[in-house]
N, C-alpha and C positions, 0 to 999 in steps of 0.2 A: 538573595532572591528566594522566595518561598517555592516549595516544590509544586504547589498548585499553579503558580505563574509559569514555571518552567514547562509543566505538562500542557498548559494552555498554549504556549508558544509552539511547542512541538506539534500539537493538534492543528494549529493554523498552518504550519509549514506542510504537514502531510496533506491537509485539505487543499491547499493551493497546488501542490504537486499532483494530486488526484484530478483537479480540474484542468490542469495543463496537459496531462497525459491521458489519452482516451483509453488505451489498453496496453497490456504488457504481453509481449510476444517472446517465446522461447522455443528452442528446438529440443525435442526429447528423442533419445536414441533407444530403440526397442530391439531386442533379439527375437527374431522370428523363428529361425531354425538353429538348433544347437545339437548337431549330431557328430560327436567325436571331433575330428579336426576341422569339420565344416561348420562355419558359423555365418549365418545370414542376418544382417541387421538392417533396419530401416529407420530413417530420420523422419520424424513427424513434427511439423510445426504446430504449436498450440498457442492460442490467444486467450487471455483472460481479460474480459471487459471490466472497466472501472466505471460504475454508474456515477453520473453527475451529481445525483442526490447525495451520495456518500461524501463527496468532496464538500458540498455545501453544508452538510450536517457537521462535518469535522471542523470547518471554519467557524460556524456559529457556536459550537460547543467550546472551541478554543477561546473565542472572544468572551464567552460567558465565564470561563475559568479565569481568564485574565482579570475581569472585573471583580470576581469573587476573591481572587488573590490580593488585589489592591484594597478591597474593602476590609479584608482580614488584617491587613497591615496597619490600617488607621487606628 
């Protein structure tokens, strides 16, 4: 398999995952007060949105790379 084809398949998979998942959520732990033996922390939940356009662009680019990889093979 050509590297161009492999990269195209990876882009398609990432694009489909981006379309299936709307956002990525994770919890970040921050230290608010650090005074000697006293430590106060807070958990903050963060969300990173994944735009639909990014998923569509990744799928289209992956399909284009697949076709270019097949054309280069011929």
